[in-house]
C-alpha positions in Angstrom: -52.3 -244.8 -80.7 -49.7 -247.3 -79.6 -51.2 -248.4 -76.3 -49.3 -250.5 -73.8 -50.6 -251.7 -70.5 -49.2 -250.2 -67.3 -46.1 -251.9 -65.9 -47.9 -252.8 -62.6 -45.9 -250.3 -60.6 -47.8 -247.2 -61.4 -46.5 -246.9 -65.0 -48.7 -244.9 -67.3 -50.0 -246.2 -70.6 -48.4 -244.9 -73.8 -50.6 -242.1 -75.1 -48.4 -241.3 -78.1 -50.4 -239.3 -80.7 -53.5 -239.0 -78.5 -55.0 -235.5 -78.1 -56.3 -234.7 -74.6 -57.8 -231.5 -73.3 -61.2 -229.8 -73.3 -64.6 -229.5 -74.8 -65.4 -225.8 -74.8 -68.9 -224.5 -75.5 -70.1 -221.0 -74.5 -73.6 -222.6 -74.1 -72.3 -224.8 -71.3 -69.7 -222.7 -69.5 -70.6 -219.3 -68.0 -68.6 -217.2 -67.6 -66.5 -218.4 -70.5 -62.8 -218.7 -69.6 -60.1 -216.8 -71.4 -58.0 -218.7 -74.0 -55.1 -218.9 -71.5 -57.2 -221.0 -69.2 -58.1 -223.5 -71.9 -54.5 -223.8 -72.9 -53.4 -224.3 -69.3 -56.0 -227.0 -68.8 -55.1 -228.9 -72.0 -51.4 -228.6 -71.2 -51.9 -229.9 -67.7 -54.0 -232.8 -69.0 -51.4 -233.7 -71.6 -48.6 -233.6 -69.0 -50.3 -236.4 -67.0 -50.1 -238.8 -70.0 -46.7 -239.6 -71.6 -46.8 -239.0 -75.3 -50.2 -237.1 -75.3 -50.6 -233.7 -76.9 -52.9 -230.9 -75.8 -56.0 -230.1 -77.8 -59.8 -229.9 -77.7 -63.2 -229.6 -79.2 -64.0 -225.9 -79.7 -67.7 -225.0 -80.3 -68.3 -222.3 -82.9 -72.1 -222.9 -83.4 -74.8 -224.0 -80.9 -78.4 -224.9 -81.3 -80.8 -224.4 -78.4 -84.1 -224.9 -80.1 -83.4 -227.8 -82.5 -83.7 -225.4 -85.5 -81.4 -222.4 -85.5 -77.6 -222.7 -85.4 -76.2 -219.7 -83.6 -72.7 -219.0 -84.8 -70.1 -217.3 -82.6 -68.9 -215.1 -85.5 -70.3 -212.7 -88.0 -71.2 -213.5 -91.6 -71.0 -211.2 -94.6 -74.2 -210.7 -96.6 -77.5 -212.6 -95.9 -77.2 -215.5 -93.5 -78.2 -218.9 -94.8 -81.5 -220.5 -93.6 -81.6 -221.5 -90.0 -78.3 -219.7 -89.2 -77.9 -216.8 -86.8 -74.5 -215.1 -87.0 -73.0 -213.1 -84.1 -72.2 -209.4 -84.1 -68.6 -210.0 -83.0 -66.1 -212.8 -83.5 -65.6 -214.9 -80.3 -63.0 -217.3 -81.7 -60.2 -215.6 -83.5 -58.2 -214.6 -80.5 -58.5 -218.0 -78.9 -57.4 -219.8 -82.1 -54.5 -217.5 -82.5 -53.5 -218.3 -79.0 -53.9 -222.1 -79.6 -51.7 -221.7 -82.7 -48.9 -220.2 -80.6 -49.3 -222.8 -77.8 -49.2 -225.8 -80.2 -52.8 -227.0 -79.5 -54.9 -229.1 -81.9 -58.6 -228.4 -82.0 -61.6 -229.4 -84.0 -64.2 -226.7 -84.6 -67.6 -228.1 -83.5 -71.1 -227.2 -84.6 -74.6 -228.1 -83.5 -76.4 -227.7 -86.9 -80.1 -227.8 -86.1 -81.9 -227.4 -89.4 -79.1 -225.5 -91.0 -77.4 -227.1 -94.0 -74.2 -228.8 -92.8 -72.1 -228.4 -96.0 -72.8 -224.7 -95.9 -71.8 -224.5 -92.2 -68.6 -226.4 -93.0 -67.7 -223.9 -95.7 -68.5 -220.8 -93.7 -66.6 -222.0 -90.6 -63.5 -223.3 -92.4 -63.3 -220.3 -94.8 -63.1 -218.1 -91.7 -60.8 -220.2 -89.5 -58.9 -222.6 -91.8 -55.8 -220.4 -91.8 -55.2 -221.4 -88.2 -52.5 -224.1 -87.7 -54.3 -225.3 -84.6 -57.4 -226.4 -86.6 -57.5 -230.1 -87.4 -60.9 -230.3 -88.9 -64.6 -229.9 -88.0 -67.0 -231.8 -85.8 -70.7 -232.2 -86.0 -72.7 -232.8 -82.9 -75.3 -235.2 -84.2 -77.5 -234.9 -81.2 -78.5 -231.5 -82.6 -78.9 -232.6 -86.3 -82.5 -231.8 -87.4 -83.4 -232.1 -83.7 -86.6 -230.2 -84.0 -87.9 -233.2 -85.9 -85.8 -236.1 -84.5 -85.5 -236.6 -80.7 -81.8 -236.7 -79.8 -80.9 -235.9 -83.4 -81.2 -237.5 -86.9 -79.0 -240.4 -88.0 -76.3 -239.5 -90.4 -76.5 -241.5 -93.7 -73.4 -242.8 -95.5 -74.0 -240.3 -98.3 -74.2 -237.4 -95.9 -71.1 -238.5 -94.0 -69.1 -238.8 -97.3 -70.3 -235.4 -98.6 -69.4 -233.7 -95.3 -66.0 -235.3 -95.1 -65.3 -234.4 -98.7 -66.4 -230.8 -98.0 -64.1 -230.6 -95.0 -61.2 -232.1 -97.0 -61.7 -229.6 -99.8 -60.5 -226.9 -97.4 -57.4 -229.0 -96.3 -56.7 -232.6 -97.3 -55.3 -233.2 -93.9 -58.5 -232.3 -92.1 -60.8 -234.9 -90.4 -64.5 -234.9 -89.9 -65.7 -235.8 -86.3 -69.2 -237.1 -85.7 -70.4 -237.0 -82.1 -73.2 -238.9 -80.4 -73.6 -241.7 -77.8 -75.7 -244.0 -79.9 -73.8 -245.9 -82.7 -77.0 -246.1 -84.7 -76.9 -242.3 -85.2 -73.6 -242.8 -87.0 -73.2 -243.6 -90.7 -73.7 -247.4 -91.2 -70.5 -248.1 -93.2 -68.8 -244.8 -94.2 -65.5 -244.6 -92.3 -62.7 -243.0 -94.3 -61.5 -239.7 -93.0 -64.0 -239.7 -90.1 -63.4 -239.8 -86.3 -66.2 -240.9 -83.9 -66.8 -239.1 -80.7 -68.8 -240.7 -77.8 -70.2 -238.3 -75.2 -72.0 -240.9 -73.0 -72.9 -239.8 -69.5 -75.1 -240.6 -66.5 -73.2 -243.9 -66.0 -73.2 -245.3 -62.4 -69.4 -245.9 -62.1 -66.1 -245.6 -63.8 -66.3 -249.3 -64.8 -69.7 -248.7 -66.4 -68.5 -245.7 -68.3 -65.3 -247.4 -69.5 -67.3 -250.4 -70.6 -69.7 -248.2 -72.5 -67.0 -246.3 -74.2 -65.0 -249.5 -75.0 -68.0 -250.8 -76.9 -67.9 -247.5 -78.9 -64.2 -248.1 -79.7 -64.8 -251.6 -80.8 -67.8 -250.6 -83.0 -65.7 -248.1 -85.0 -62.3 -249.8 -84.9 -59.9 -249.3 -86.5 -61.0 -245.7 -87.1 -60.0 -243.2 -84.4 -62.5 -242.7 -81.6 -62.7 -239.8 -79.1 -64.4 -239.5 -75.8 -66.0 -236.5 -74.0 -66.0 -237.1 -70.3 -66.2 -235.3 -66.9 -69.9 -234.5 -67.0 -71.5 -233.3 -63.8 -73.9 -236.2 -63.9 -71.0 -238.6 -63.4 -69.2 -236.5 -60.7 -70.4 -238.6 -57.8 -68.0 -241.3 -58.8 -65.2 -239.5 -60.7 -64.7 -237.1 -57.8 -63.6 -240.1 -55.7 -60.7 -240.7 -58.1 -57.3 -239.4 -57.1 -56.6 -237.8 -60.5 -59.8 -238.0 -62.6 -58.5 -236.9 -66.0 -55.5 -239.1 -65.9 -57.2 -242.1 -64.5 -60.1 -242.0 -66.9 -57.9 -241.3 -69.9 -55.6 -244.2 -69.0 -58.6 -246.6 -68.5 -59.9 -245.6 -71.9 -56.6 -245.9 -73.7 -56.3 -249.4 -72.3 -59.9 -250.4 -73.1 -60.0 -249.0 -76.7 -56.7 -249.1 -78.6 -58.1 -246.8 -81.3 -58.6 -244.0 -78.8 -57.4 -240.8 -80.4 -58.8 -238.2 -78.0 -60.1 -237.7 -74.5 -61.7 -234.3 -73.8 -63.0 -233.1 -70.4 -66.1 -231.0 -70.4 -65.7 -227.3 -69.7 -68.4 -227.3 -67.0 -66.1 -229.2 -64.6 -62.7 -228.5 -66.1 -61.6 -225.9 -63.5 -62.3 -228.4 -60.7 -59.9 -231.1 -62.1 -57.3 -229.2 -64.1 
């Protein structure tokens, strides 16, 4: 992103090429909003930041027990180990709506003990025809989480294999890896990977921005994305005049490689 500082008179930072919008997970948001609500929120967020485009992280598989990845769509034949398919598809209508609205989304999965390359194939085989899909994200907090507290670290070999599997479906796709601890990320593998920080429970805006800026520096010049707006941080972000805009501008200024800022679905209606 080409980031410039504000002009001192209320001018916004340049968010050209940055995706802003939502993190949407049916495990976190109940009742789950209709696609139009997600589109409206992402569009409203993007309108606050000159040059930004609407998008989001869209969960298609969640893991509640550290073992089983519950997909939000059916599978043909026998399900792979540690994978539980749904009876009905919960994503097709939303992704079709995102296509029409010009959104960009990464399909996100919490793998548990399920084989990640297999999940990548099943997810992108089903939804790769959507123009709104930009790739796939793995929430590393839920990687082999029945064995490893807060998830297992991703090795360079794993990251490269996952990225290559994602790119096999579309050479333009990117792999996103999400955690708040840099040591859970691959030590050196960087090509074709974006890094998402979902830190929370920080005491102030300054503390959060400093934490996320360190993430940006750690993975520079690769793109970094931030998931913000958690209820645990609400005591201070509720005091901001325009929380999504102000936090996004602070992050764009603090980390020049910021490529995405996504507000969590649990508090999205409140601010957008």
